[in-house]
LOVEXRO-182073 format. One record per residue (C-alpha): residue number from 1; residue in one letter; x, y, z. Coordinates in Angstrom, 2 decimals. Example, Ala and Ser with C-alpha at 12.3 -4.5 7.8 and 13.67 -1.06 7.14 Angstrom:
<vopas>
lofi	dogu	x	y	z
1	A	12.30	-4.50	7.80
2	S	13.67	-1.06	7.14
</vopas>
This chain:
<vopas>
lofi	dogu	x	y	z
1	M	-89.77	53.27	8.85
2	S	-87.83	51.05	11.24
3	T	-84.13	51.42	11.82
4	S	-82.02	48.93	13.65
5	I	-78.93	49.82	15.60
6	P	-75.94	47.61	14.84
7	P	-74.49	45.76	17.82
8	R	-71.62	47.36	19.74
9	F	-69.52	44.37	18.70
10	P	-70.26	41.10	16.89
11	I	-71.36	38.58	19.50
12	T	-74.18	36.05	19.51
13	E	-76.98	35.61	22.03
14	D	-75.58	32.13	22.78
15	Q	-72.17	33.60	23.59
16	I	-73.78	36.12	25.93
17	D	-75.80	33.39	27.65
18	W	-72.70	31.21	28.04
19	V	-70.58	33.99	29.56
20	V	-73.36	34.86	32.01
21	F	-73.75	31.18	32.97
22	R	-70.01	30.69	33.49
23	F	-69.70	33.96	35.42
24	Y	-72.43	33.11	37.89
25	A	-70.95	29.66	38.44
26	R	-67.83	31.48	39.69
27	V	-69.82	34.05	41.67
28	R	-71.70	31.35	43.59
29	A	-68.39	29.83	44.72
30	H	-66.59	33.12	45.44
31	P	-65.87	33.76	49.16
32	V	-66.79	37.47	49.00
33	L	-69.34	37.75	46.20
34	G	-71.06	34.42	46.79
35	P	-72.68	35.36	50.12
36	I	-73.82	38.73	48.74
37	F	-75.62	37.07	45.82
38	W	-76.92	34.10	47.83
39	K	-78.68	36.56	50.14
40	H	-80.75	37.94	47.24
41	V	-80.97	35.36	44.46
42	R	-83.51	32.61	45.02
43	N	-83.81	31.39	41.45
44	W	-80.43	31.35	39.70
45	D	-81.87	30.39	36.31
46	A	-84.24	33.37	36.37
47	H	-81.48	35.70	37.59
48	E	-79.06	34.57	34.89
49	A	-81.75	34.94	32.22
50	K	-82.46	38.49	33.42
51	I	-78.77	39.42	33.39
52	A	-78.34	37.88	29.93
53	R	-81.23	40.10	28.76
54	F	-79.41	43.08	30.32
55	W	-76.27	42.29	28.32
56	R	-78.22	41.62	25.10
57	N	-79.80	45.04	25.53
58	A	-76.44	46.72	26.29
59	I	-74.55	45.00	23.45
60	L	-77.11	44.01	20.81
61	F	-79.60	46.80	21.59
62	E	-82.45	44.35	22.11
63	K	-85.37	45.68	24.07
64	S	-85.79	42.57	26.21
65	Y	-84.48	43.87	29.55
66	D	-86.72	45.64	32.01
67	G	-84.88	46.62	35.14
68	N	-82.88	49.26	36.95
69	P	-79.42	47.98	37.91
70	M	-78.56	51.02	40.03
71	A	-81.75	50.74	42.07
72	A	-81.28	46.98	42.50
73	H	-77.70	47.34	43.72
74	M	-78.59	50.17	46.07
75	A	-81.63	48.35	47.47
76	A	-79.59	45.21	48.16
77	G	-78.04	46.92	51.17
78	N	-74.92	44.75	51.20
79	V	-73.23	45.89	47.97
80	E	-70.26	48.18	48.52
81	G	-67.99	50.05	46.12
82	P	-65.00	47.71	46.55
83	H	-67.12	44.74	45.48
84	F	-67.15	46.04	41.91
85	A	-63.41	45.50	41.45
86	I	-63.84	41.87	42.52
87	W	-66.88	41.48	40.26
88	L	-65.05	42.94	37.27
89	G	-61.97	40.81	37.92
90	L	-64.08	37.64	37.88
91	F	-65.98	38.84	34.83
92	D	-62.74	39.54	32.97
93	E	-61.47	36.04	33.84
94	V	-64.59	34.52	32.30
95	L	-64.49	36.77	29.24
96	N	-60.84	35.90	28.60
97	A	-61.45	32.18	29.09
98	E	-64.61	31.93	26.98
99	L	-64.31	34.44	24.13
100	P	-61.84	35.39	21.42
101	P	-59.53	38.21	22.59
102	D	-61.23	40.96	20.54
103	L	-64.70	40.14	21.89
104	A	-63.39	39.73	25.44
105	A	-61.71	43.15	25.27
106	A	-64.77	44.89	23.83
107	W	-67.14	43.39	26.40
108	S	-64.69	44.06	29.22
109	A	-64.46	47.75	28.30
110	L	-68.26	48.02	28.38
111	A	-68.51	46.11	31.68
112	H	-65.87	48.34	33.27
113	R	-67.70	51.47	32.14
114	I	-71.00	50.18	33.57
115	G	-69.30	48.94	36.74
116	R	-67.62	52.31	37.27
117	G	-71.01	54.03	37.09
118	L	-72.59	51.58	39.52
119	R	-69.68	51.85	41.94
120	L	-69.82	55.65	41.89
121	G	-73.56	55.53	42.53
122	I	-73.19	53.13	45.46
123	E	-70.32	55.11	46.98
124	G	-72.12	58.40	46.47
125	A	-75.22	57.09	48.20
126	A	-73.16	55.80	51.12
127	S	-71.49	59.14	51.85
128	D	-72.52	62.70	52.45
129	G	-69.83	64.03	50.13
130	P	-69.14	63.73	46.42
131	P	-68.10	60.34	45.02
132	K	-64.42	59.46	44.76
133	L	-63.32	59.85	41.17
134	D	-60.27	57.58	41.08
</vopas>
């Protein structure tokens, strides 16, 4: 017997793909985030497709994403805790510009929760003490 998990909120795959596309257009041009991503991303189409699969997994519970975001961010070597606030600010701008308010708010809350976990992991790895819980 197969059970399917309902999505966290009602959004389409096309909406997810569009938000990811619009977000990375802003990232590439951003004075702080752009150089970080340009150092690691060689094929933007492939990167955006992978990140769209991440979000489809996180929101729609698809099983199409195979990756470890924490490991990727830690291995990059140039991602720091404060970068996540910038990332989330840009992401929120795109969400608010491209989606109805209820969908933007739901996705933003999920992104902030994930971003908080990634930031804490990066900061914890960079210090000998416990992570800052602000």
